[in-house]
N, C-alpha and C positions, 0 to 999 in steps of 0.2 A: 325390438332391438333398442338398447339404451342409446340415448342421444350422445354422440361423440362429436368432438369438433372435426371439421373437414378441412384438410390442408389444401393449399392452392392447386397442386397437381391433381389430387383426388377430385377437387371441385371441377376442374376443367374436364376431366374424364367423365364425371357424372353429368355435367352439363351437356356433353355430346350425347350421352345416353338419353337424357331428357328430351333434347331437341329431336333426336331420331325416332323417338317412340311416342312423343307427346305425353310423357309422364310429367305431371304438373309440379311435383315436389322433389327436391334434391334428396331428401331422406328416403322417400319411396324409391327413387332411382338407385340409391345405395343398397337398400334392402333387396330389391329385385336383382341388382347386379350380383350381390353375394349369393343369392339362391341360384341364379343362372351359373355362376362359377362353380358352386357346390355340385350342381347336377352335371355340369360338364366334366368336372374332375372325376365323378363317378363313372364316366364313360371311357376314360383314358387310363393308361397304366400309371402306376406310382412314379416310374421313371420319367414318363412323358410329363406328368404333372410337375415334377421337380425341375425338369429342364425348362418348362414353361415359366415357372416361378423365377428361375435364375435369369431368364431372358427378358423379363419385364423391365421396363426402363426406369422405374422409380419405386422407392420403398413404399410410397402411399398406395400405389396400384398393387404392389405385391401384397400389402395387408388386405386388400379386397380379395385377392386370389386365395390366400391362405385361409383354412378353416379355423375360426377362433374358438371352436369347441374342441378341447383337447381329446375327449373320448371319440368323437366322430373322426377327428384327424387321425388318431391312432388306428381305429378300425379300418379306415379307408386305405391305409398303408398295407394292411394285412390281406385284404381281399383282392381278387382279380377285378378287372373292369366289368361293369355291369352291362348286360345285353338288354338295352332299353330301346323301344321303338319311338318314333317321333311323337306320336300321340301321347304316349305315357310321359315323355319328357315335358311336353307342353302342359299337360294336366298338372304335373308336379310344380311347374313354374306358377301356374295360375293359383294353385292351392297354397303353396308355401311362400310365394313371393308377394302376396297381397296386391296383385296387379289391379290398378284402378279400373272401374267399370268401362271407361271410355278408351281403354288400351287393351288390345288383344295380346295374349301370351306370345303369339308369333312376332308382333311388332316389338315387344320388349326383348325377346331373344335376339332378333336380328339387330336391334340397336346395341345390345351388349356385345354380341359377336363382332359386329363391324367395328366397334370402338376398341375392343381388345386386340383385334387383328392389326390395327394401326400401331400397336405397342410392341408387336412381336416380329422377329425376323422371319423371312419366308420359310425357312426350314421348320420352324415351330408351327407356323400356320399350316403347312402341308402335313406335318406329323399329326396334328389334332384332327385335321380333316379325315385322315385315314382311319380314325376310330369311330367316326360318326355314321349313323344310319343315313340312308339316302335323303330323306326329308330334312334332317338337320344339316346334312352336308350342303344342301342347296341354300339353307339359311346362313350357314357359316361363310359361304362364298359370296353372299350378297354384299353389295357396296352400300 
């Protein structure tokens, strides 16, 4: 991912992800967050993704949520939610997210999930949980 400046709200969000997962670099935290968000959006309906985007508290966090690849974004709007198990989801995060060796994919996912949950109203949190397989639902609900 090309280096982009990080705004103050995005920085605070990513610092929470770093702290909760022991990711040592803010740019790694951003890359992993984007991959976790992409994988999460693949599990939920387009409508739920749009409601989630609208519910996020700040434009900087919304930019992390939105897919910046126009082709991927368009295709994801056309297809139904994917049926992916927890193991496959975590493998995707590990492979696509560049998770550092000292950080487990589970820790990274829990860190991103818990941080974004703080930005969402309870009805969005509950809606997303309804799309998740059992293992991811447990991670989603972790504090």
